[in-house]
C-alpha positions in Angstrom: -202.8 -16.1 1.5 -200.4 -14.1 2.8 -196.5 -14.2 1.5 -193.3 -13.0 3.7 -190.5 -11.7 2.9 -186.8 -12.8 4.4 -183.7 -11.2 4.5 -181.2 -13.5 5.8 -177.7 -11.4 5.6 -174.5 -14.0 6.6 -170.6 -12.3 7.0 -170.6 -12.5 3.1 -173.8 -12.3 1.0 -177.4 -11.3 1.8 -180.4 -12.9 0.0 -184.0 -11.7 0.1 -186.8 -15.2 0.2 -190.5 -15.1 -0.1 -192.0 -17.7 1.4 -195.8 -19.0 1.5 -198.4 -21.8 2.2 -199.8 -23.8 -0.8 -200.7 -27.0 -0.7 -199.8 -27.7 3.0 -195.8 -26.8 2.0 -193.3 -24.1 1.9 -193.0 -22.4 -1.0 -189.7 -20.5 -1.2 -188.8 -18.5 -4.0 -184.7 -16.6 -3.9 -185.8 -12.9 -5.1 -182.7 -11.0 -4.2 -179.2 -12.1 -4.2 -175.7 -10.3 -2.9 -172.0 -10.9 -2.3 -170.6 -8.5 0.0 -167.1 -7.9 1.7 -165.9 -5.9 3.7 -164.1 -2.4 3.5 -161.1 -0.6 4.8 -160.7 2.8 5.7 -158.1 4.2 6.9 -156.9 1.1 8.4 -160.4 0.2 10.1 -162.7 -3.1 8.6 -166.4 -1.4 7.6 -169.3 -3.1 6.6 -171.0 -1.8 3.5 -174.0 -0.7 4.8 -175.2 2.0 2.3 -175.2 -0.5 -0.2 -176.8 -2.5 2.0 -179.3 -0.9 2.6 -180.0 0.3 -0.9 -180.3 -3.7 -1.7 -183.4 -4.0 0.6 -185.1 -1.3 0.5 -185.1 -2.1 -3.6 -186.0 -5.5 -2.6 -189.3 -4.5 -0.6 -190.1 -2.3 -3.3 -190.4 -4.7 -6.0 -191.7 -7.1 -3.4 -194.2 -4.9 -2.8 -197.3 -8.1 -2.2 -196.0 -9.4 0.8 -197.5 -8.4 4.3 -194.8 -9.0 6.7 -191.3 -8.6 6.9 -188.2 -10.0 8.9 -184.6 -9.5 9.3 -181.8 -12.2 10.5 -178.1 -11.5 10.7 -174.3 -12.5 11.9 -173.9 -11.6 15.5 -171.3 -9.4 17.7 -172.2 -5.6 15.2 -173.6 -2.9 15.4 -174.1 0.7 14.7 -174.7 4.3 16.8 -177.9 6.2 17.0 -177.2 10.0 18.2 -180.3 11.7 19.6 -181.4 12.7 16.3 -181.9 9.2 15.2 -179.4 9.9 12.7 -176.6 6.8 11.9 -173.4 7.8 13.1 -171.0 6.1 11.2 -170.7 3.4 9.0 -170.7 -0.6 11.4 -167.2 -1.5 11.9 -166.5 -5.3 10.8 -165.8 -8.2 13.6 -163.1 -8.9 12.0 -160.9 -5.4 13.0 -158.1 -6.0 13.9 -158.5 -3.2 16.5 -160.0 -4.8 19.2 -158.4 -6.6 21.7 -157.6 -3.3 22.4 -160.6 -3.5 23.5 -160.4 -6.9 25.7 -157.2 -5.9 26.9 -158.9 -2.6 28.6 -161.5 -5.1 29.8 -158.9 -7.4 31.8 -157.6 -4.4 33.8 -161.0 -3.6 34.9 -162.4 -7.3 35.1 -161.1 -10.9 35.0 -162.9 -12.7 32.0 -164.0 -15.8 34.4 -166.2 -12.6 35.9 -167.4 -11.6 31.8 -168.6 -14.7 31.4 -170.3 -15.3 34.4 -172.1 -12.2 34.0 -173.0 -13.0 30.8 -172.4 -16.9 29.7 -170.4 -16.2 26.3 -168.0 -17.5 25.0 -164.7 -15.8 25.2 -163.6 -13.9 21.9 -162.0 -11.2 20.6 -165.0 -10.1 18.5 -167.8 -10.0 21.4 -169.6 -6.5 21.1 -168.0 -5.7 24.9 -164.9 -5.3 23.8 -165.8 -3.1 20.1 -167.8 -1.2 22.2 -164.4 -0.5 24.8 -162.4 -0.2 22.0 -164.6 1.9 20.2 -164.9 3.9 23.4 -160.8 4.5 23.2 -160.6 4.7 19.7 -163.0 6.9 18.6 -164.7 8.8 21.6 -166.4 11.1 19.0 -168.8 8.2 18.5 -169.2 6.8 21.7 -169.7 10.3 23.5 -172.4 11.4 20.9 -174.3 8.0 20.6 -177.7 8.3 22.1 -178.5 3.8 21.3 -176.5 1.0 20.5 -178.1 -0.7 17.6 -177.0 -4.1 16.9 -177.0 -5.0 12.5 -180.3 -6.4 12.5 -182.1 -4.3 15.4 -180.1 -0.9 13.0 -182.1 -2.5 9.6 -185.2 -2.5 11.6 -184.7 0.7 13.0 -183.7 1.4 9.5 -187.7 0.1 7.9 -189.9 1.1 10.6 -188.6 3.7 13.1 -188.4 2.2 16.3 -184.8 1.2 18.6 -185.5 -1.7 19.9 -183.2 -5.0 21.3 -184.2 -8.3 19.8 -182.7 -10.8 22.5 -181.6 -14.1 20.2 -178.9 -10.7 19.0 -178.2 -8.8 22.4 -177.2 -12.6 23.8 -174.4 -12.5 21.3 -172.7 -9.5 22.8 -170.7 -10.4 26.3 -173.7 -7.4 28.2 -176.9 -9.4 28.3 -176.4 -12.2 31.3 -178.2 -15.0 30.4 -178.5 -16.4 33.7 -180.7 -13.5 34.9 -181.9 -12.8 31.1 -181.9 -8.8 31.0 -178.1 -6.6 29.8 -175.8 -7.5 33.0 -175.7 -4.3 35.4 -172.2 -5.4 36.5 -170.5 -5.6 33.1 -171.2 -2.0 32.5 -170.3 -0.9 36.4 -167.3 -2.3 35.8 -166.3 -1.8 32.5 -167.7 2.4 32.7 -170.1 2.1 30.0 -172.8 3.7 29.1 -176.6 1.8 30.0 -178.2 4.8 28.9 -177.2 3.3 25.0 -179.8 -0.1 25.5 -183.0 -0.2 23.8 -185.8 -1.6 24.9 -184.4 -5.2 25.2 -187.8 -7.6 23.0 -188.4 -11.4 22.7 -188.4 -12.4 18.8 -192.6 -11.8 17.6 -192.7 -10.0 20.3 -192.7 -6.4 18.6 -194.7 -4.7 15.1 -193.6 -2.2 13.4 -194.8 -1.0 9.7 -192.7 0.9 6.6 -195.8 2.6 7.0 -193.2 4.3 10.2 -189.8 4.0 8.2 -187.4 5.7 8.2 -186.6 5.4 4.4 -189.0 7.8 2.4 -189.3 6.0 -0.1 -191.1 2.7 2.2 -194.1 5.6 4.0 -196.3 4.4 1.5 -196.2 0.4 1.7 -197.9 -0.7 4.6 -195.7 -4.3 5.4 -195.3 -5.5 9.3 -191.9 -5.3 9.9 -191.5 -8.2 13.1 -187.8 -9.0 15.5 -187.4 -12.3 13.7 -184.5 -14.6 16.4 -182.9 -11.8 15.0 -179.6 -13.8 15.1 -178.7 -16.1 12.4 -178.1 -19.1 14.5 -181.2 -18.5 16.4 -183.2 -18.6 13.3 -181.1 -21.5 12.3 -181.7 -23.5 14.9 -185.5 -23.6 14.4 -185.5 -25.8 11.9 -183.6 -28.5 13.6 -184.1 -32.1 15.7 -182.3 -30.3 18.8 -185.2 -27.6 19.7 -187.6 -29.8 19.8 -185.1 -32.9 21.5 -182.1 -32.5 23.7 -180.8 -35.6 22.9 -179.9 -34.2 19.7 -177.0 -31.8 18.5 -176.7 -29.3 16.5 -173.5 -28.6 13.9 -175.1 -25.0 12.0 -172.2 -24.8 9.4 -171.2 -21.4 7.5 -168.7 -18.7 7.7 -168.8 -20.2 11.5 -169.5 -23.7 12.9 -171.6 -23.6 15.8 -172.2 -27.4 17.4 -173.9 -28.0 20.7 -177.0 -29.2 22.3 -180.5 -27.1 23.7 -180.5 -27.3 26.8 -182.7 -26.2 30.1 -181.4 -23.7 31.8 -177.7 -21.5 30.8 -174.3 -23.1 31.4 -172.7 -21.0 33.0 -170.0 -22.8 34.9 -166.0 -22.6 35.6 -166.1 -26.0 33.3 -168.0 -24.2 30.5 -165.9 -21.9 30.4 -162.5 -23.2 30.5 -163.6 -25.0 27.2 -164.0 -21.3 26.1 -168.2 -23.0 26.0 -170.8 -20.4 25.4 -174.5 -20.0 26.1 -176.7 -17.6 23.6 -181.0 -17.9 23.1 -183.2 -19.8 20.9 -186.8 -18.4 20.1 -189.1 -17.6 23.4 -185.2 -17.9 25.4 -185.1 -21.5 24.9 -181.0 -21.1 26.2 -178.3 -23.1 23.7 -175.0 -24.2 24.9 -172.3 -24.7 22.1 -169.3 -23.5 20.8 -168.5 -20.7 18.0 -165.6 -22.1 15.8 -164.1 -21.1 12.1 -166.3 -23.0 9.8 -167.0 -22.4 6.6 -165.0 -19.3 6.5 -160.9 -21.0 5.9 -162.2 -23.0 3.3 -163.6 -20.3 1.1 -160.5 -18.4 1.9 -158.4 -20.9 1.0 -160.2 -21.2 -2.6 -160.6 -18.5 -3.4 -156.5 -17.3 -2.9 -156.1 -21.4 -4.9 -158.3 -19.3 -8.3 -155.9 -16.2 -8.4 -153.3 -18.3 -8.2 -154.3 -21.0 -10.4 -156.2 -17.9 -12.5 -159.5 -20.0 -13.3 -161.8 -21.7 -11.2 -163.0 -24.3 -9.2 -165.6 -26.3 -8.3 -166.4 -27.9 -5.1 -167.2 -31.3 -6.5 -163.2 -31.2 -7.8 -162.6 -30.8 -4.2 -164.4 -33.7 -3.0 -163.4 -36.0 -5.6 -159.5 -34.8 -4.4 -160.2 -35.5 -1.1 -162.5 -38.1 -2.0 -159.5 -39.8 -3.5 -156.9 -38.8 -1.1 -155.3 -42.1 0.7 -152.0 -40.2 2.8 -151.6 -38.8 5.8 -151.4 -35.1 5.8 -151.4 -32.9 9.3 -154.4 -31.1 11.3 -155.0 -27.7 12.7 -156.6 -26.0 15.4 -159.3 -24.7 13.6 -160.0 -22.4 17.3 -156.8 -20.2 17.1 -157.6 -16.8 16.5 -155.3 -16.4 12.9 -157.6 -18.7 11.1 -160.2 -16.0 11.5 -158.7 -13.4 10.0 -159.4 -11.1 7.4 -155.8 -10.7 6.5 -155.2 -14.3 6.1 -152.8 -16.2 3.9 -154.7 -19.4 4.1 -151.3 -21.8 3.1 -148.4 -19.4 4.5 -150.3 -19.5 8.1 -151.5 -23.6 7.8 -147.4 -24.2 6.7 -146.3 -22.0 10.2 -149.2 -24.1 12.0 -147.8 -27.3 10.8 -144.3 -26.5 11.3 -145.0 -25.0 15.0 -145.7 -29.0 15.4 -142.7 -30.4 14.0 -145.2 -32.4 11.1 -144.4 -32.1 7.5 -146.2 -29.7 5.6 -148.9 -30.8 2.6 -147.2 -31.3 -0.6 -149.8 -30.4 -3.1 -151.9 -27.5 -3.0 -155.6 -29.2 -3.0 -154.3 -31.5 -0.1 -155.0 -27.7 2.3 -159.0 -28.7 1.3 -158.7 -31.7 2.8 -156.5 -30.6 5.7 -159.3 -27.6 6.8 -162.6 -30.5 6.4 -159.9 -32.8 8.4 -159.3 -30.6 11.0 -162.9 -28.9 11.4 -164.2 -32.7 12.4 -161.1 -33.0 15.0 -162.8 -29.8 16.8 -166.1 -31.5 16.3 -165.3 -34.8 18.3 -163.5 -32.0 20.6 -166.0 -29.8 21.7 -168.7 -32.6 21.6 -166.4 -34.8 24.4 -166.0 -31.7 26.3 -170.3 -30.8 26.3 -171.3 -34.6 26.8 -168.7 -34.6 30.0 -170.7 -30.9 30.8 -174.0 -32.4 30.6 -173.7 -35.8 31.2 -174.4 -37.0 28.0 -173.9 -39.6 24.9 -175.1 -37.6 21.7 -175.7 -40.6 18.9 -177.5 -37.9 16.6 -176.2 -34.8 15.3 -178.2 -32.3 13.2 -176.5 -30.7 10.3 -177.5 -27.2 8.8 -176.1 -25.0 6.6 -173.9 -24.5 3.7 -171.8 -27.4 5.1 -175.3 -29.5 5.1 -174.4 -30.0 1.4 -170.7 -30.9 1.3 -171.0 -35.1 0.8 -166.9 -35.0 2.5 -168.0 -33.2 5.6 -171.0 -35.0 6.4 -169.5 -38.2 5.8 -166.7 -37.7 7.4 -168.4 -36.2 10.7 -170.9 -39.2 10.4 -168.0 -41.9 10.5 -165.4 -40.1 12.6 -168.0 -38.8 15.3 -169.9 -42.4 14.5 -173.1 -40.6 14.7 -176.5 -41.2 12.6 -176.4 -37.7 10.8 -178.9 -35.5 9.5 -178.0 -33.2 6.7 -180.0 -29.6 5.7 -182.1 -27.5 4.9 -179.1 -25.5 3.7 -181.1 -21.9 3.9 -182.3 -22.5 7.9 -182.4 -19.6 8.5 -184.2 -17.8 6.4 -186.9 -20.7 6.9 -186.6 -19.8 10.0 -187.1 -16.2 9.3 -189.8 -17.5 7.3 -191.8 -19.4 10.2 -191.7 -16.8 11.9 -193.7 -13.9 10.2 -195.7 -17.0 8.7 -196.5 -17.9 12.2 -197.4 -13.1 12.8 -200.2 -13.6 9.9 -201.7 -16.6 11.7 -200.5 -18.7 8.4 -199.2 -22.1 10.5 -201.4 -22.7 14.0 -198.2 -23.2 16.4 -194.7 -23.1 16.2 -194.5 -27.1 16.3 -197.0 -26.9 13.3 -194.5 -24.8 11.3 -191.8 -26.6 11.7 -192.8 -29.7 10.6 -194.5 -28.7 7.7 -191.4 -26.5 6.7 -189.4 -29.2 6.6 -191.6 -31.9 5.1 -191.7 -28.7 2.4 -187.3 -29.3 2.6 -184.8 -31.7 1.3 -183.3 -33.9 4.3 -181.0 -35.9 4.1 -179.4 -38.8 6.1 -176.1 -40.0 6.7 -175.3 -43.2 8.1 -171.9 -44.0 9.8 -170.0 -47.1 9.0 
């Protein structure tokens, strides 16, 4: 029996989960959970990378009986490595508001439609391409000194193994990778005058193997644990756990800090219509194209919950929120979850919702708890809008949605989705990114014979609910 260790890194917390198979079931044990936050240094926003890496290293030492390690993280963020193999500076966070500088810089050299046509990615200010241009302009010393750009999970992989590679699912979030051609875009690098030498060797998930014996971290060198690039973008790992990965007639909805709603497709959809609807293409396991939209998700709800707790001087449970929202019998305004203001780190949620509502000549909510209902309703309205856009482009009518991630736990959200969208909804698993990560490590260790068998075994070991619409 081989145990594997998954590090599943979200934008607000990281988890370490050990997984193994016993009696035909997947057994998982959470061995580490750490909240982490963005740090403000001289007006720039950074990740607390040293704290994250220390926690990962200590967790490996405490679980040195595992045979394989996988890492998945959020998309778009990266670190720069110099010619001596050293990390030049702490990685910036995608929530840094300076990236509008890079986006404007790009527009002076190439149209956003052309960026889309040469990448397939939804145009968002947080995209790696705009981050890199901002870095070149504001931190030319780092840019010039840099030898390789390593995306966040690739950076952790490098620290654990000494290998510099770029896994394709995380590179498919950058705006630098041509999804149609399955390679880094020459056009984007040339037109934006970026150093193509920064790009490491791009590999598929599970294609290469590293080992802690070759780690950059001294205390890990005495261990002999394989480390593989799983689907290192958390979304790609999570989507392995959805019906959509094997069935293109079912939509997926990954609902965490971000909401991602869409479908697996045979070929990337890189058309004017996809661009106009601000839809995106990314890659899943084995280069499987995924066509969807990124929308602000539970981030806004969590942010408001935290701000209201501070105002009231007490904790608020999700049960309390659910009971309030379920008991409401009044019409409330809604907001556009796509508006960039609702994804900002510095947002005062109530103030910005009120501004949005007043600009639409509507009445602001009366009760503090009304804002939770506003956010839930607005999320579902956006899902309906995006589903319609995708159906029009794909000439389909989706009757089934599989929701995964933290949002799948919410009875309020899942009921709203099923009823307002008129779909059969499957909810769960909740820790889907970690489970997709574990699956590929188990596959590497030959603990499961193939991908389909592994997916069925894991899903058969998890709590999954069905929600029928009324």
